[in-house]
N, C-alpha and C positions, 0 to 999 in steps of 0.2 A: 504493500500500500504506500510505501515511501515514495515510489516513483510517481504514483498518481497524485499524492499530496503536493509534491513539488510542481507538477504540471498545473494543478489547480491553482496554486498560489501565483504562478507565473501568468496564467491566462487572466486571472482576476486583476492583476496589476496592469496588464496590457489594456484591458477593457476600460480601466480608469483613466488612461492617457488619451484624452479626446483629440489631441493634436495629431494622432496617427490616423484618425478616421479618414476613409476615402470613399468617394462615390462609387458604388458597385453597380451602377446602372449599365455599364458596358460589360457584356458577357465575355468572360475570359476563362479559358481552360486552366486546370491546375498546372499544366506544363508551362504556362506563362510565368509562374512564380518559381520555377525550378532554377537551380544553379545551371550555368552553362555546361558543366560536366555531366550533371544528371540528365539534362535535356539531350545531350549527345548520346548518352547511354540509351535513352528511350528511342531515339530516332534511327539508331543503327540496329537493324534486325539481327545482325551477327552477334552483337554484344548485349542486346536487350535480354535480361534473364527471363522475362515473361514469355519469350518465344519458345522456351522449353515446354511451357504449358500448352501453347498453341499446337506444337508438334505432337504432344501427348494426346491432345484432343482430336487431332487428325487421325491418329491410330484408333482411338476409341470410336470415332465416327464410323469406321469401316469394320469394327470388330463384330463378328457374328455372335449373338447372344440369344438365349431363350430357346424353347422347344420348337419355335417356328423357323429357326435357322436364319434369322434376318439381322441386319444391322441398320443403323440410321441411314447409311448410304444406300441401302436397298430402295428407299423411297425418295431420298433427298440428296442430290448431288451437292457438294460443297458450294458451287457457284450459285445454287438456288437460294442459299442463305444470305446472299448480299441484299441488304435492305431490310433485314428482319430485326436485328438487335436494336436498332435505333428507334423502333416503335414500341418497345417494352419499357415499363409495365403497361398492360392494357386490360380492359374488362373482358372477361370470358363468361358468356351467358351460360354455357354448360355447367360451369363451376360456381356460378353465382357470385363472382367477385373478381378482384384483381389477380392477375398472374404476372410474374416477371419471367425472365429467361430461365432461371433455375427451376421454377415450378412448371413451366411449359416443357422443358426437357424431361423432367421427372414424369410428367403426365404421359408423354410420348413413350417413355421407357416402359411404364407399367401397362399402358393400354395397348400399345402397338407391338412391343417386343415381348411383353409378358415377363419382365424381369423386375427385380426389386428397385425401389427408388434409391437414389444416392443420398448420402448425408449432405446437408446444405453446404457446408464449408469443406467438404472432402476434396482431396487432390483431384480425383476424377471429375467431380462436378465443376471445379474451378477450371480444369483443362477443357472440358466440353464448352462451357460458357465463353472461355477465352477464344476457343476456336471459332465458335459461331459469331461472336462479336467482331473478331478479326476480319471476317468476310465483309463487314460493312465499314471497314476503316476508311475514313475520309468523307463518309456521307454524313449529312447533318441530322442531329437529334430532332425527332418530330413525333412526340407522343400525342395521343388523343386525350383531350380533357373534357369533352362535351358529352352529352347524352348520359349513358349509364356510368361513365367514368367520372362525372362531375362530383358526386358526393365524396368519392375517394380523394379527388383532387383537393376539395375544400378541407377535408380532414387532414391531408398532408400539409396543406398550407397553414392550418391552425397549429399543427405540431411544430412546424418550422419556426413560428413566432412565439411559441409558448415557452415561458421560463420554467426551468426544472432543476432539480437537484439542490444540494446544499449551497452551490454557488449561485443559484437563482438566475441562470443565464439561458438564453435561447440561441438556437442555431444562427438566427439572423444577426445577433449582436456581433459575432465574430465574422461570419462569412459575407455579410452585407456591410456593416459599419466599419469593420477593421481589415477588410481585404487589402493586402499589401503591407500591413504592419508587421513588425518583427515580434515573434514570441520566442525569446531566447535566441537560438541560432537559426530558427526556422522562420519562414515567411507565411503568414496566414493567407490562404487562398480563398476563392469564392465557394469552395465546397462543391464544385461541379462533379457530375458522375459520368461524363462522356468517355472516361478512360477505363472504366471498370469492365471486367475484373482487372485489377492492377497488380503489379509486383511492388510491394512496399519494402524498401531497403531496411528499415528498422526492424521489420519482422522476418526478413529473409525468406519471404514466401508470397504466394499469390493471395489475394484477398478480395472478397465481394464488397459491394457497397454496404450491405447490412452489417458486415463485420466492422466497417468504419463507423457506421451509426452507433453500434454497440460500444466501440472504443470511446467515442465522443461522450456518450452518456456516462460511462464509468469515470471519465476525466472530470465531468461536472458533478460527480458524486450523486448521480441519479440512477435509479433502478433501470437496468437495460431490459429491452424486450427480447423475445426469442427471435433468432434469425428466421426470416420468412413470415414474421408476424403481420397481422393487418396494419399495425401502426407503422412498421418499417416499409411495408409495401406502399402505403399511402404517401409516406414521406419520399420514397423513391420516385413515385409518379410526379409529385410536386417539384422535386429537385431536377428531374429529367426535363420537365417543362421549363423550369427556370433557366436551363442551359440550352433551350431550343436553338437550333442553328449551329451549335458547336459541332465540330466533326468528331466522329467516333475515333478514339485513339487506341483502343485496347489491342495489345496489353500495354497500358501506360506504366511508367515507372514513377513512383513517388517516394519521397524521403521517408 
């Protein structure tokens, strides 16, 4: 808990320094706030550590599973996935709620291949989501927020501006009001999700947006929700809309 306590004190101090506040009206990817070294690491597919997950996902896409002897590639060529990731989360009438890329892949696995769902943050799931998202690299984020998606969007927006935890802070206070400010040796970003799943250097692993949401909640000394929870799905939808037009970067590299 010492690590979280130090982070909490630092972030509280940063919020109090109003001189650092910047206008976050211009949408900027997290890559904008990276050091030159980390940005070069992300942009070089040979050096980007997230590309190992993409290649693992490519293998899993073609792996035959289940009694039916089929693979994801039996129905979907990789090229057909271009333009998919940028539209999630989205409302699924069959399931009566929001689904993101993780839940959609698991639904396809259980219903089409007849195999068990993967754990939300498992290496294989991160590899599959990285592979699918990578097919849309460079395309603009454009989630749907009207119609059946609207209540979830409003819920996610409310969550984004809601103060929580012992620090009594909201997502917006850092990622809107303080984007570009320094938090110790790091630069606060706008909290965009166009690069997920990402490879995070401090974790030395791939990570989903929901793991990042969880990490932020713990840093604020707030009770985190389960990965894949309705709260995080709604927040993911709102944040994806907030970053509309930003290009898909997965697998992005973040500090």
